[in-house]
VEXTI-796808 format. One record per residue (C-alpha): residue in three letters; x, y, z. Coordinates in steps of 0.5 Angstrom, whole numbers. Layout:
aa:u:v:w
ALA:X:Y:Z
...
***
This chain:
aa:u:v:w
MET:-24:-13:7
SER:-28:-18:4
SER:-26:-22:-2
GLU:-32:-20:-6
ARG:-29:-13:-6
ARG:-23:-15:-10
VAL:-21:-14:-17
LYS:-25:-19:-22
LYS:-24:-20:-29
ASP:-30:-16:-33
GLN:-31:-11:-27
GLU:-30:-4:-28
ARG:-28:0:-22
THR:-25:6:-19
ILE:-21:5:-13
VAL:-18:11:-9
ARG:-11:10:-7
ASP:-6:14:-4
LEU:0:16:-8
SER:5:19:-4
TRP:12:17:-2
CYS:13:20:5
GLY:15:12:7
THR:10:13:13
CYS:3:12:14
ALA:1:19:14
GLY:-1:20:6
ALA:-3:25:1
ASN:-4:25:-7
ALA:-10:21:-7
CYS:-12:19:-13
MET:-18:15:-17
VAL:-15:9:-20
ASP:-20:7:-26
VAL:-19:-1:-27
LYS:-22:-5:-32
ASP:-21:-13:-33
GLY:-16:-13:-28
LYS:-12:-8:-31
MET:-10:-1:-29
VAL:-14:4:-34
ARG:-11:11:-32
ILE:-10:14:-25
ARG:-13:21:-24
PRO:-14:26:-18
ALA:-19:24:-13
ARG:-26:28:-14
TYR:-28:31:-7
TYR:-35:31:-10
GLU:-36:25:-14
ARG:-39:21:-9
TYR:-41:27:-4
SER:-45:34:-5
ARG:-41:40:-4
GLN:-46:41:2
GLU:-44:35:5
VAL:-37:37:4
LYS:-37:44:7
PRO:-30:46:4
TRP:-26:51:8
VAL:-26:58:5
MET:-21:64:6
HIS:-22:71:5
ALA:-16:76:4
TRP:-16:83:1
GLY:-23:82:-2
GLN:-21:76:-5
THR:-23:68:-4
PHE:-19:62:-4
ARG:-22:55:-3
PRO:-20:48:-4
SER:-20:46:-12
ASP:-25:41:-13
LYS:-20:35:-14
THR:-14:33:-11
LEU:-8:37:-14
VAL:-3:31:-15
PRO:3:31:-19
PRO:6:28:-25
LEU:9:23:-21
SER:3:20:-19
ILE:-1:20:-25
ALA:5:16:-28
TYR:6:11:-23
LYS:3:5:-27
LYS:9:6:-31
ARG:13:5:-25
VAL:9:-1:-23
TYR:11:-5:-29
SER:18:-2:-30
PRO:23:-7:-33
ALA:27:-7:-27
ARG:21:-10:-23
ILE:24:-16:-19
ARG:19:-22:-20
TYR:22:-27:-16
PRO:27:-29:-10
MET:34:-28:-13
LYS:41:-31:-11
ARG:48:-28:-13
VAL:51:-34:-17
ASP:57:-34:-13
PHE:55:-33:-7
ASP:55:-40:-3
PRO:51:-39:4
LYS:56:-45:6
GLY:62:-42:5
ALA:66:-39:11
PRO:67:-32:13
GLY:72:-29:8
SER:72:-35:3
THR:73:-34:-5
GLY:73:-38:-11
PRO:68:-44:-12
GLY:64:-45:-6
GLY:66:-38:-2
ARG:62:-32:0
ASN:66:-28:-5
VAL:63:-21:-2
GLN:69:-18:-6
ASN:64:-19:-12
ARG:58:-16:-10
GLY:56:-11:-15
VAL:59:-15:-21
SER:57:-22:-20
ARG:50:-24:-23
TYR:43:-27:-20
GLU:40:-33:-21
ARG:32:-35:-19
ILE:31:-39:-13
SER:25:-41:-9
TRP:22:-37:-4
ASP:23:-44:1
GLU:31:-43:-1
ALA:31:-36:0
LEU:28:-36:7
ASP:32:-42:9
ILE:38:-38:7
ILE:36:-32:11
THR:34:-35:17
SER:40:-40:18
GLU:44:-33:17
LEU:40:-30:22
LEU:41:-36:27
ARG:48:-36:25
MET:49:-29:27
LYS:46:-30:34
GLN:50:-36:36
THR:56:-34:33
TYR:57:-26:35
GLY:50:-24:38
PRO:44:-21:35
THR:47:-14:35
ALA:51:-17:29
ILE:45:-16:25
LEU:45:-8:22
TYR:38:-7:20
GLN:36:-1:15
SER:30:2:14
ASP:30:9:12
GLN:23:13:12
HIS:23:14:4
GLY:18:10:0
GLU:11:8:-2
THR:7:11:4
LYS:3:4:6
VAL:0:3:13
VAL:-1:-5:14
HIS:4:-6:9
GLY:9:-1:12
PRO:14:-1:7
HIS:20:1:12
GLY:21:-2:19
CYS:17:-8:19
GLY:23:-13:21
ARG:24:-8:27
LYS:19:-12:32
LEU:21:-18:30
LEU:28:-17:31
ARG:27:-15:38
LEU:23:-21:39
PHE:29:-25:36
GLY:34:-22:42
GLY:36:-15:39
TYR:40:-12:33
THR:43:-6:31
LEU:39:0:28
GLN:41:4:23
VAL:38:11:25
ARG:36:16:20
ASN:39:23:21
PRO:34:29:20
ASP:36:29:13
SER:30:33:11
TRP:32:38:16
GLU:39:38:17
GLY:41:45:19
TRP:35:46:23
SER:36:40:27
TRP:43:41:29
GLY:43:49:28
ALA:36:52:29
LYS:34:48:35
HIS:40:52:39
VAL:36:58:37
TRP:29:57:38
GLY:28:50:40
MET:22:48:36
GLN:22:41:37
PRO:22:36:34
MET:25:38:27
GLY:28:45:29
GLN:23:49:24
GLN:18:53:26
VAL:12:50:30
PRO:7:52:30
GLN:5:53:23
SER:-2:54:24
ASN:-6:58:20
LEU:0:61:16
ILE:-3:61:10
TRP:-9:65:12
ASP:-4:70:16
ILE:1:71:10
SER:-5:72:5
LYS:-8:78:10
ASN:-1:81:13
ALA:5:79:9
GLU:8:84:4
LEU:14:80:2
LEU:16:73:2
LEU:23:71:2
PHE:23:64:-2
TRP:30:62:1
GLY:33:55:-3
CYS:25:53:-4
ASP:22:50:-10
GLN:15:49:-8
GLU:14:47:-15
THR:18:41:-14
THR:20:39:-7
PRO:12:38:-4
TRP:10:34:-10
GLY:12:27:-7
TRP:9:29:0
GLY:3:34:-1
GLY:2:35:-9
GLN:1:42:-12
LEU:-3:46:-7
PRO:4:51:-6
SER:4:52:-13
ARG:-4:55:-13
LEU:-2:59:-7
SER:4:62:-10
TYR:0:64:-16
TRP:-5:67:-11
TRP:0:71:-7
SER:2:74:-13
GLU:-5:76:-15
LEU:-6:79:-8
GLY:0:84:-9
ILE:5:80:-4
LYS:12:81:-7
GLN:16:74:-8
ILE:24:74:-8
TYR:28:68:-9
ILE:35:67:-6
ALA:38:61:-9
PRO:44:59:-14
ASP:39:56:-19
CYS:33:59:-22
ASN:29:53:-20
TYR:22:51:-22
ALA:18:56:-17
ASN:23:61:-18
ALA:22:61:-26
VAL:14:62:-26
HIS:13:66:-19
ALA:19:70:-17
ASP:19:78:-18
LYS:26:78:-17
TRP:32:72:-17
ILE:38:73:-13
PRO:43:68:-15
ILE:48:66:-9
ARG:54:61:-9
PRO:52:55:-6
ASN:53:54:2
THR:54:62:3
ASP:48:64:5
ALA:51:65:12
ALA:55:71:9
LEU:49:74:7
TYR:45:73:13
LEU:50:76:17
ALA:51:82:12
ILE:44:83:12
CYS:44:84:20
TYR:50:88:19
GLN:46:93:16
TRP:40:93:21
PHE:45:94:27
ARG:49:100:23
ASN:42:103:21
GLY:38:101:27
THR:33:98:23
TYR:31:92:27
ASP:26:91:33
LYS:30:93:39
GLU:24:93:44
TYR:22:86:41
LEU:29:83:42
ALA:29:86:49
THR:24:82:52
HIS:24:76:47
ALA:32:75:46
TYR:38:73:50
GLY:45:74:48
VAL:44:80:43
ASP:50:84:45
LYS:55:78:44
PHE:52:77:37
GLU:52:84:35
ASP:60:84:37
TYR:61:79:32
VAL:57:82:27
MET:60:89:27
GLY:67:86:28
ARG:69:88:35
GLU:70:80:36
ASP:74:79:31
GLY:76:85:27
GLN:72:84:21
ALA:65:87:20
LYS:61:83:16
THR:59:89:11
PRO:55:88:5
GLU:62:89:2
TRP:65:83:6
ALA:60:78:4
ALA:59:80:-4
PRO:66:76:-6
LEU:64:71:-2
THR:57:70:-4
GLY:57:73:-11
VAL:51:77:-9
PRO:53:85:-11
ALA:53:89:-4
ARG:48:94:-7
ILE:43:88:-8
ILE:45:86:0
LYS:44:93:2
ALA:37:93:-2
LEU:35:87:1
ALA:36:89:8
ALA:32:95:7
GLU:26:92:4
TRP:26:86:9
ALA:26:91:15
ALA:21:96:12
LYS:16:90:10
ARG:12:85:14
THR:16:79:12
THR:15:71:12
VAL:21:67:10
VAL:18:61:6
ILE:22:54:6
GLY:21:47:3
ASN:25:44:9
GLY:31:48:7
GLY:34:44:1
PRO:41:45:-1
ALA:42:51:3
ILE:42:47:10
ARG:45:40:7
GLY:52:43:6
PRO:58:43:10
TYR:57:47:17
SER:49:48:15
HIS:47:49:22
GLU:50:56:21
PRO:45:59:16
ALA:40:55:19
ARG:41:59:26
LEU:42:66:22
GLN:36:65:19
VAL:32:65:25
LEU:36:71:28
CYS:34:75:22
LEU:27:73:23
ALA:28:75:30
MET:31:82:29
GLN:24:84:25
GLY:19:81:31
LEU:18:74:29
GLY:11:72:30
ARG:8:79:29
PRO:2:78:24
GLY:6:77:17
CYS:13:75:20
ASN:14:68:21
GLN:18:62:18
ALA:13:58:13
LYS:13:51:10
MET:11:49:4
ILE:11:42:5
GLU:10:36:11
TRP:3:40:13
GLY:1:35:18
LEU:7:32:20
THR:8:28:26
ASN:0:28:26
SER:0:35:29
LEU:-5:40:28
GLN:1:45:29
GLN:4:43:23
MET:-2:45:19
SER:-1:51:15
GLN:-8:50:12
PRO:-15:51:16
ALA:-15:45:21
PRO:-20:39:20
ALA:-25:38:25
VAL:-21:31:27
LEU:-14:29:26
LEU:-13:23:22
SER:-8:18:25
LEU:-7:11:22
TRP:-1:9:27
PRO:-5:4:31
ALA:-5:0:24
TYR:2:1:22
THR:7:-4:22
GLY:13:-1:19
GLY:18:3:24
SER:17:10:27
VAL:22:16:26
ARG:22:16:34
ASP:25:9:35
THR:31:8:39
ASN:35:2:40
HIS:40:2:46
PRO:45:1:46
SER:46:-1:39
PHE:45:4:34
ILE:49:7:28
PRO:47:14:25
GLU:46:13:18
THR:52:18:16
LEU:57:14:20
VAL:55:7:17
PRO:61:7:12
LYS:66:9:17
ALA:63:4:22
ILE:64:-2:18
LEU:71:0:14
GLU:74:2:21
GLY:71:-2:26
LYS:69:3:30
CYS:67:10:31
GLU:64:15:36
TRP:59:21:36
TRP:55:26:39
GLY:47:25:39
ASN:42:23:34
GLU:39:17:38
GLN:33:18:33
GLU:31:22:28
MET:27:27:32
ALA:31:27:38
PRO:31:33:43
ARG:36:38:43
GLU:39:36:49
ASN:41:29:46
GLN:46:33:42
PHE:50:33:48
VAL:50:25:49
PRO:56:21:47
TYR:55:15:44
LYS:60:10:41
TYR:60:3:36
PRO:61:-2:38
ALA:57:-1:44
ASP:59:-4:50
GLY:57:-11:50
CYS:55:-11:43
SER:58:-14:37
GLN:61:-11:31
VAL:56:-12:25
HIS:57:-18:20
MET:50:-18:17
ILE:45:-13:13
TRP:38:-13:12
THR:35:-8:8
ASP:28:-6:6
SER:30:1:4
PRO:36:0:-1
SER:37:7:-3
TRP:43:9:0
ILE:48:10:-6
THR:43:15:-9
SER:40:19:-3
TRP:45:19:2
ASN:52:21:4
ASP:58:19:1
GLY:56:13:-4
ASN:62:10:-6
SER:64:9:1
PHE:58:6:3
ILE:59:1:-3
ARG:66:0:-1
ALA:63:-2:6
LEU:58:-7:3
ARG:64:-11:0
HIS:68:-11:6
PRO:70:-18:9
SER:66:-17:15
ILE:60:-16:12
GLU:58:-24:11
PHE:51:-23:9
MET:47:-18:6
PHE:39:-19:4
ALA:35:-14:1
GLN:27:-14:0
HIS:25:-9:-6
PRO:20:-8:-11
TRP:26:-6:-16
LEU:33:-8:-18
GLU:37:-2:-17
ASP:42:2:-12
ASP:44:-2:-6
CYS:40:-8:-9
LEU:45:-10:-14
PHE:50:-11:-8
ALA:46:-16:-4
ASP:47:-24:-3
VAL:39:-25:-3
ILE:34:-21:-6
LEU:26:-22:-4
PRO:21:-19:-9
VAL:16:-13:-6
ASN:9:-11:-8
THR:8:-4:-10
LYS:2:-1:-6
LEU:-3:-2:-12
GLU:-2:-9:-11
GLU:-5:-10:-4
ASP:-10:-8:0
ASP:-9:-3:6
ILE:-12:3:8
ASN:-10:10:8
SER:-11:18:8
ASP:-10:24:5
LEU:-7:28:11
PHE:-1:32:8
GLY:-5:35:1
GLY:-7:42:5
GLN:-14:42:2
MET:-19:37:5
ASN:-17:31:9
LEU:-19:24:6
LEU:-20:17:10
PHE:-20:11:5
PRO:-20:4:4
GLU:-15:2:-1
TYR:-17:-4:-5
LYS:-12:-8:-9
CYS:-12:-5:-16
VAL:-8:-11:-20
GLU:-5:-18:-18
PRO:2:-18:-15
LEU:7:-19:-21
GLY:10:-25:-21
GLU:12:-28:-14
SER:12:-21:-10
LYS:9:-20:-3
SER:9:-14:1
ASP:14:-12:6
TYR:10:-14:12
GLU:8:-21:9
ILE:15:-22:8
VAL:17:-21:15
CYS:11:-26:17
LEU:14:-31:13
ILE:21:-30:17
ALA:18:-30:23
GLU:14:-36:22
ARG:21:-40:20
LEU:23:-37:27
GLY:17:-39:31
LEU:15:-32:33
LEU:9:-31:28
GLN:4:-31:33
GLU:8:-26:38
TYR:10:-22:32
THR:3:-21:29
GLU:-1:-21:36
GLY:-6:-26:32
ARG:-8:-21:28
SER:-10:-22:20
ILE:-9:-16:15
PRO:-16:-15:14
GLU:-16:-14:22
LEU:-11:-9:22
ILE:-14:-5:16
LYS:-21:-5:20
LEU:-17:-3:26
GLY:-14:3:22
TYR:-21:5:21
GLU:-23:4:28
LYS:-18:8:31
SER:-17:13:26
ASN:-21:19:30
ALA:-26:19:24
ALA:-30:12:26
HIS:-36:17:29
LEU:-37:21:23
VAL:-37:15:18
SER:-39:8:19
TRP:-35:2:16
GLU:-40:0:11
GLU:-41:7:8
LEU:-33:8:8
ASN:-33:2:4
GLU:-39:3:-1
LYS:-37:10:-2
GLY:-29:9:-2
TYR:-27:15:1
PHE:-29:20:6
VAL:-28:27:7
ILE:-26:30:13
PRO:-30:37:15
VAL:-26:43:17
ASP:-26:45:24
PRO:-32:51:24
GLU:-27:54:29
TRP:-21:54:25
GLU:-21:62:24
LYS:-20:63:32
ILE:-13:59:32
PRO:-7:63:33
ALA:-3:64:27
GLY:4:62:27
LEU:8:64:33
LEU:3:70:35
GLU:2:68:42
PHE:10:68:43
TYR:10:75:40
GLU:5:77:45
ASP:7:74:51
PRO:14:71:51
GLU:13:70:59
GLY:7:66:58
HIS:9:62:52
PRO:16:61:52
LEU:20:57:47
THR:24:50:49
THR:31:53:49
PRO:34:53:56
THR:32:61:57
GLY:25:60:54
LYS:28:66:49
LEU:31:67:42
GLU:38:65:44
PHE:43:69:40
TYR:48:66:44
SER:47:59:45
THR:47:57:52
GLY:47:50:51
LEU:53:50:46
ALA:56:54:51
GLU:56:50:56
HIS:58:43:53
PHE:62:45:47
PRO:65:52:49
ALA:71:51:44
ASP:68:48:38
GLU:70:53:33
GLU:65:50:28
ARG:59:51:32
PRO:61:56:37
PRO:55:59:41
VAL:54:65:37
PRO:53:63:30
HIS:59:65:25
TRP:61:65:18
ILE:65:58:17
SER:68:57:10
LYS:72:51:12
GLY:75:48:18
GLU:77:41:21
SER:71:37:18
HIS:71:41:11
GLN:75:44:6
GLU:69:45:1
SER:70:52:-1
LEU:73:57:-6
ASP:78:59:-1
SER:81:52:0
GLU:87:49:-3
ARG:82:44:-6
ALA:79:49:-10
LYS:85:50:-15
LYS:83:43:-17
TYR:76:43:-17
PRO:74:50:-18
LEU:66:49:-19
LEU:61:49:-13
VAL:56:43:-14
VAL:48:44:-11
SER:44:38:-11
ASN:37:39:-11
HIS:31:34:-9
PRO:30:31:-16
ARG:25:35:-20
TRP:22:28:-23
GLY:22:23:-17
VAL:23:23:-10
HIS:30:21:-8
ALA:31:14:-11
GLN:24:13:-14
HIS:21:14:-21
ASP:28:14:-25
ASP:25:9:-29
ILE:18:12:-31
THR:18:13:-39
TRP:14:18:-39
LEU:18:23:-35
ARG:25:21:-38
GLU:22:24:-45
ILE:23:31:-41
ASP:30:34:-43
THR:31:37:-36
CYS:29:29:-33
LYS:34:26:-38
ILE:39:28:-44
LYS:40:22:-49
GLY:47:21:-51
PRO:51:19:-58
ASP:51:12:-55
GLY:43:12:-54
TYR:44:12:-46
GLN:39:17:-43
TYR:44:21:-38
GLN:42:25:-32
PRO:42:33:-33
LEU:48:37:-30
TRP:46:44:-31
ILE:52:49:-32
HIS:53:56:-34
PRO:55:58:-41
VAL:61:62:-39
ASP:63:55:-35
ALA:61:51:-41
ALA:65:55:-46
ALA:71:55:-42
ARG:71:47:-42
GLY:69:46:-49
ILE:62:44:-47
LYS:56:44:-51
PRO:49:43:-50
GLY:47:35:-50
ASP:55:34:-49
ILE:56:28:-44
VAL:61:30:-39
SER:64:28:-33
ILE:63:31:-26
TYR:69:29:-21
ASN:73:30:-15
GLU:78:25:-11
ARG:72:21:-9
GLY:70:19:-16
MET:67:20:-22
VAL:60:21:-25
LEU:57:21:-32
ALA:52:27:-34
GLY:49:30:-40
ALA:50:38:-40
TYR:44:42:-40
VAL:47:49:-41
THR:43:54:-38
GLU:43:61:-35
ARG:39:58:-30
ILE:45:57:-26
MET:50:62:-24
PRO:57:62:-26
GLY:62:58:-22
ALA:56:53:-20
VAL:53:47:-23
SER:47:43:-21
ILE:45:36:-21
ASP:39:33:-18
HIS:40:27:-14
GLY:36:21:-14
ALA:38:18:-21
LYS:39:10:-21
TYR:46:8:-20
ASP:49:4:-26
PRO:56:3:-24
ILE:62:3:-29
VAL:67:1:-24
PRO:63:0:-17
ALA:65:5:-12
GLU:69:9:-17
ILE:65:11:-24
ASP:58:11:-25
ARG:54:12:-31
GLY:47:13:-28
GLY:48:20:-25
ALA:48:18:-18
ILE:52:24:-15
ASN:51:22:-8
THR:57:17:-10
ILE:62:23:-10
VAL:59:28:-4
PRO:63:29:2
GLY:63:23:7
HIS:65:28:13
ILE:59:30:18
THR:56:37:18
SER:61:39:23
LYS:65:35:28
HIS:60:35:34
ALA:54:35:29
CYS:53:28:25
GLY:48:30:20
MET:50:29:12
VAL:53:34:7
VAL:50:33:0
SER:51:39:-3
GLY:55:45:-3
PHE:62:41:-5
LEU:67:42:-10
ALA:68:38:-16
GLU:70:39:-23
VAL:67:38:-30
LYS:70:36:-37
LYS:67:33:-43
ALA:67:26:-42
ASP:71:21:-47
LEU:66:16:-48
GLU:70:12:-53
GLY:76:12:-48
LEU:71:9:-43
ARG:68:4:-48
ALA:75:1:-50
LYS:77:1:-42
TYR:70:-2:-39
PRO:67:-6:-45
ARG:63:-10:-41
ALA:59:-4:-37
PHE:58:-1:-44
ALA:55:-7:-47
ARG:50:-8:-41
ARG:43:-8:-44
TYR:39:-3:-42
HIS:32:0:-43
ALA:31:5:-49
THR:27:9:-45
ALA:27:7:-38
GLY:34:6:-36
PRO:38:0:-33
ASP:33:-6:-32
LEU:33:-13:-30
SER:36:-17:-35
PRO:44:-15:-35
ALA:44:-17:-27
LEU:41:-24:-29
GLU:45:-30:-30
GLY:46:-31:-38
GLY:43:-24:-39
VAL:46:-18:-43
***
């Protein structure tokens, strides 16, 4: 990219940028950034026809029931994208390298006091500014010391996929290639946290690599529009969850489906944002009890014969064993609506009516990855049971599929696209410098969910999860830490420091970060937040608006775009991109040429274009001149079979990837490998509690912690991102201002539960269990059912006492630490027990004066200054 294309003073330009947060190189939310005098004036949706005519673009057109649906004239970007310049200039931006003031790299492991490493003070001690040379000296000397003292597997590399979407400056995983050249490392493997129950459960029913959700998704938008009569949005909030990955086309679709007369029913503990504007009916259900509801529906169908027997005879395996369990012949308990009603909170008459309507109408189940419904204890059971319900009504016939409202185009596959297919499928992977979700690192790796256990206990064992999209068969392979011939972890390198507020059991993770065995930790990140607060050295990273790159709009669902991304503003302070940082470390280690393979950043950008699959459609010169290119639609898109139609019509010719090739009501794989597993048996069961979890209302713990917590994907952010955008924090469902002026994370609580605890709207409350306590602001509303509370994950961690009490609202600090079940090492972040009470702010202030005296930005929350030496 030539220097004259860069932003200059006294120059007005409009630059097309991806502003999505999937963390890999497949983008969405294409925006036009207007720049003047080297500053961003505004961010707005990209216009398809600003530089092309409608005749050139030739957008797709969809017809159903005499009505027409087509892409809008501009990208449907969310508020998160429009407001992102506020994130660039956040008061928490890291502008130069920093070192913890009481960390001396010359100190011996475990040393405390002056000249020591003082790992016990991580999260408490402050930071001082250092030079890039000093920071790189410390980092490279520690890398070399680890390799010499313990071997390279003493280095744990954390590079999870959620962050800004970049290509050449790949936001997560740039260091993986360098560490392989260095001699090895231990990889923290991201568990399939967006697809938890599907991956650990549904794969054993219908296969469906790589995530366990239905594939193909092809043409399901059109199929629903033409053929569906009923849509069941199960734990799905398409007005929220797709915002970070694909924008707001799901919102437009939901309005259109209502106009077509397609009924929408929402099943969730909360009346979420989509539910509030689209639902014909809301069925409130207690968190983590969906399995019981599915079973009761199946009971009605078996009892009344209102299911597709002929379909099951040719498409399914083991139906008789499932029927035995549902009808009570296996355990003496028929799974009737009357049995399910007290468990789920759904009246028996509603269950019967839902079962009857589902059986009578062509029904598609709509998911937004599954949400809390498949991220709780034993979440593989409701995930399996949803597929069995679909199977009993002829899965794959027109109007009867599992449809997704998110990640259209994931894994760069046309089969993941529910919208009309493009003529070419864009791929920028050849230029991507970050890590892949399919990366493995044998023999030394640790599933993300088990990192605290591995560090605190020094060892652990598990099954499967060698990589995020591992095949079903991998779940039957045992692994251990440390692997044979490998070291325990003694150093952490993180370029994705968001565990505390995004993953499982954050307080245990904090204890692990402060464990004496972790001799050094460094982070690279744009903002001082969350895990960065515990690093010994922190390196400042650019945001994507401060660097040249290339990207696409692939997940948006309308028209796909390819565009070069010019720098909008100069990097703040001394910040550099993730890739540039790894190059600096590689140079110090004498590995730069091998690491870059001799390619410069402009050459990588050009390579991205050349390998994008669209170079034959637009020249490099035209692409740079116009700033973007609209990928035409496949003229034959209407001929692509919708969803699982081919399996429906010919199960022998189009088998599933299960061992039998059929829908397995009785999992042959689980029966072979884990026949005695009562937590994930061959036939899906209702499991309220067991060896791994006591998080249900019928457990002993419920006497002390009587509320079930639902934790959604955040409305006003993407996981740990956007929590400091001031424009969003003005919204009362984003933050609630307390009497102390602090903006607290909202906790939804029903008026009945609030009154029983003396809680009024706006009160500051404590939500707690034996794992810790989190402060929040009471949002008293009938949009959450009685007996449940809801608090979104993703708030910035602001510790009062590290690993014990959090002021910022980071609910993941108190979620369970145990994995999904004993043979399934997924994470559990919703559907768990807690109690809520009115907080004693004055008592906490008196007991912890330093924490409450920390300065914070009035409208952006915790900022940089309290962490700096001499700051307040």
